[in-house]
N, C-alpha and C positions, 0 to 999 in steps of 0.2 A: 734382743739385745741390739743396741743402735750399732749400725755399721761403722766401721773405723773412719775418722775425719778424713783420711787420705782418699778414701774411696767414695766420699760424699761431697759433690761439687757444692760450694758455697756461691752466693750471688756473684762474688767477683771471679769464682773459677768457672762458673758455667759457660758451656760453649755459645757462640753466637745465635745458633738456632733456637736455643731455649731461653731467650730473654723474656722478662715477665710479659704476660699477655695483656696486662693493664697498661693504660697510657702512663706515660712516664712522669705526668704531673701528679699522679696518685702515689707514686714512689715513696715520698716523703710527708704525705698528707696524713694527719692524725684524726680528721673529722670522719674520714671515710675508711672503711675496712675492705681490703681486697687481697685475696690469697687463693692458691691452687694447691690440692692436695690429690695424691694418686689413690686409687680405690682401696689401698690398705690403710689409709690415714696418715700417710708419711707427707710431710710438709715440703713441698716443692718451691713455692714461692709465696712471698708475703711483703705487703708494705708496711710502713711505720704504724698505721692505724691497726693491723691485726697485731702486730707485736706489741703494741701497747695493750691491747685487749686481753693478751694472754700473760702480761707482765714480763716481757722478754725484750724490754728496751736496750739492755747492755748485752744481750746474748744473741746468737745467730743460730735459731734451732732449725735452720734449714736442713732437711734430711732426717730429722727426727719425727717421733710420732706426735700427731696432733688431733687424733680422732677424740681423745678423752676431753678436749676443750669443748665438744659439742653436746650441749643438754638437751635441749628441746627445740626441734627434734634430734635426736642423737645421731651419730655419724653413719651407723649401719642402716638406720632408717632411710636416710639420705641416698646412699649408695644403692639400696635395692628398690628405690623407686623408679618406676617406669622400665623395669626389666633390663636396665642396662643400655637402652637406647640413648643416642645423644639427644638431649633435650632439657629445657628447664623442669627441674625436679622439685622446686620449692620456691614459693613467693609469699611472704608474709614476715611474721616474727619469727625471730631466731635467738634463742637464749644460749648464751656460751659462759663458760667459767673459767678461772684459771688455777694456779696451784694454791693460791691463798684461800680457796673457797668463795672467791667472790663472783657474783653473776651479774651479767649485762644482757638486756634485751635490745635487739637491733631490728630495724626494718631490712629484710634483706632479699636478695635473689640468689638461688643456687641453681647451677645446672650443670650438665656432664658433657665434656667435649673431649674426644680422642682419649678417652679413659681418665680424663682428669675430672676432678670435682672443683668447680670454681665459685668463689663466693664474692658477692659484692654488696656491702650493706652501709647503711647509715649509723654513725657512733654517736650516742645511741638514742633510742626512743624516749627513755626515761629523762634523760638529760635535755632533750630536745623540748619534752612536755614542760619541764622545770623551767627551762629558758622561756618557752613561750609564755607560761604563767607569769614568770617575772615580768617580761616586756609588756603583757597585758596590765599587770598590776602598775608597772611605771606609767603606762599609756593613762591609765585611769588617774593615778597621782597627777600626772602632768595634765591632764584634762581638769581636774579639780583646782590645781594650782592657777590654770588659765582662767578658770571661772572666778575664783577667788580674786584674782589679779583684776579681772574685768570689773567685778563688782566694786572691787576697791577703788579703781579709776573711775566708776561712775560716781560714787561717793565723793571722792576728791573733786570731780568736776561740779558736783553739786555745791560741795562745800566752797570752792573757788567762786561759784556764781553767787552764792550767798554773801561771800565777803566782798565781792565786786558791788553786789547790790547794796550793802550796809554803808560801803563809802560813797554811794550816789543816793543815799536817803537821809531825809531830815529825821532824826530820832523821835522827836517830839510830835509831829503831824504825821509821819509815816508816808509823807509824799516825797518826791524828788528833791535834792538840795540845788544849790546854785550851780555846782558842778554838773549835776545831771541835765540842767538847763542849758549850759553852754554847750554839752555833747549833743543834745537834741537839736539846738538851733542849727548846728552845722549840718547834721544829717538831714533834718526835715527842709531845711532851705535848698539845700543841694537835690533833694528828691523832688521838691516842688518845681524847681526851674528845669529839671531834666524831663519831668512829666507834663510840663505846662499845667501843673494843678494849684488850685489856690491854698493859701496857708494863713491862718489868723492866729494873733497872740492876744490874749486877754490878761490884762494886769488888774489884780484886786486888791484893795486895801481895807481893813477893818477901820469902821469909823469911830473916832474918839477911843481908840484903844488904850491910851495913856490914863484915861479917866477910869477904865475897868481896872486897871492895875493899882491904881491909886485908891480906888474906893473899896475893891475885894480882896486886893493881894494877887500876888504873881500866880499863885497856884490856880486861882480861878481863872486868871487871864491865860495860863497855859491849857485849861480845859477848854476855853472858847477857841484858841488857836487849833487844838486837836479836833473839835467839832468841826470847825470850819474845813480843816483838811479832809475829814470823812465825808462831808456835804460835796466838795469839789470832786473826789473820786466817785460818789455815787451818782451824781448828775452828769458827768462826762462818759465819753465812749473809752473802750479799751485802748483805742489807737491815740488818744488825746495823752499828752504828757503834762501831767500837774506837778508843779514844783514850788517850794517857798523860797521867794526871791531874797528875803531878809526881813527880820522883825515881824511885822504883821502884814507884809506885803507878799502876794502869791502870783504865779504867772501860770497860765494854762495855755500849751501850744495845740492848736486844733488843725491837724492836716486835712486836705480836701474839704475845707470849710471856707466859704465867701465870707464877705464882711456881713450880709444880712443874716446869716445863719449863726455866724458868731456873736452877733448882738442878740440874737433870739436865745442862745444858750446862755449868755451873760445875765440876760434878764430874768430867767428861769432860776438861776442860782441865787441872784439877787433876793427875788421873791421868797424862795424856801428859806434862805437864811434869816431874812426879817422875821419870819414866823417861829423862828427857835425861841426856846426858853431853857436856859442854862442855869441850873441852881448853883448858888442861891440867889442869883440876880432876879430883880424884880422887874426890869425892863428888857426888852430885846435889844441884840446888838446888830448893827446894819453894816453893809459893806459898800463900797463904791467901786465901779468898774470902768476901765478904758480897754477899747478894742481897736485893733489895727490890723488891716490886712496886708500881706506881704506885696510890695510893688515890683516892677520889674527891674532886675538887677540888683534889687535891696538886699543887704546882708543883715545879720541878727542884730547887731548894736543899734542900728538905725530904726529896725523895727520894734524892737523894745522901748526905744526912746519915745516913738510916736505913740505906743500904747500907754506910756507913763505920762505922756502930755495929756493924753484923753482922760486918763485917771485923775490928773490934777485939775482938769475942767470940771469932772464930775463933782469933785470935792468942792470947789468954788461955786458951784451951781446949787449946792445945798447938800450933798452927800447922798447916800442910798439911792443911786441912780447908775445908768449905763451911758456912757458917752463913746461916740465913734471917733477914732483918730485919723 
């Protein structure tokens, strides 16, 4: 029989010398189980975590029997361990139950001190394992989301680069457009002046191109322009900037190239294009070239103007030739 309440000290009634053995911070903590029982299984002290475990949140069972809540190992096994000596009597898993028939497994330490059985445990290992599994799953999902986001960002940057490239590309010839030339002029002239390196501009114009359109139609004329664009890309370096200036005129910027090598490149392109045969045309199409090297302090517009002047001189001299500006 449970002793009368008047003879059983509650937490509030307990004398100063019998304050709980566990730290005050544990008194209201639900995540940790802390309790003390006498050797008969009577509950002497308990924190909120222990009361929660035995489903006694609204009751104060201090002074009542608590041995029945110990399932594996049972309370009798714990009490008789180590023959009554003050020492740790259990370390590991501890399964406890409540009056509702529910069981919980904790990772616990149990020891005897001055005829008391004291318990300190984590609440509870199954919940902790489930929590760890949940955290791991969330981490995996987060990592997957981060990977997908990174891949999406790469695709987005690639798409942005493609869009930018399209705005700088002539759709017919697949070389740079006038906007690309303007950008490249600013960049390459600044680089050439900073590094004291040479820079050449080569302007090309297809000879008698109006005659091609008038004789064979604009569809064949477009084929000629596209073929010339492919030839320019093939006969120049990756560092050269090939652009369509407008109509049948093209400009190639050649960094790190002096006038001598610029003229040689233009001559190679001229000869290669003159040998082209484009169906259904029975005669070859030729091109004229003007080449100018960047002068000290010169800017883009004057450089292109000198190359254009040299191109005009090539046409005046009979076309299908290269002239230095």
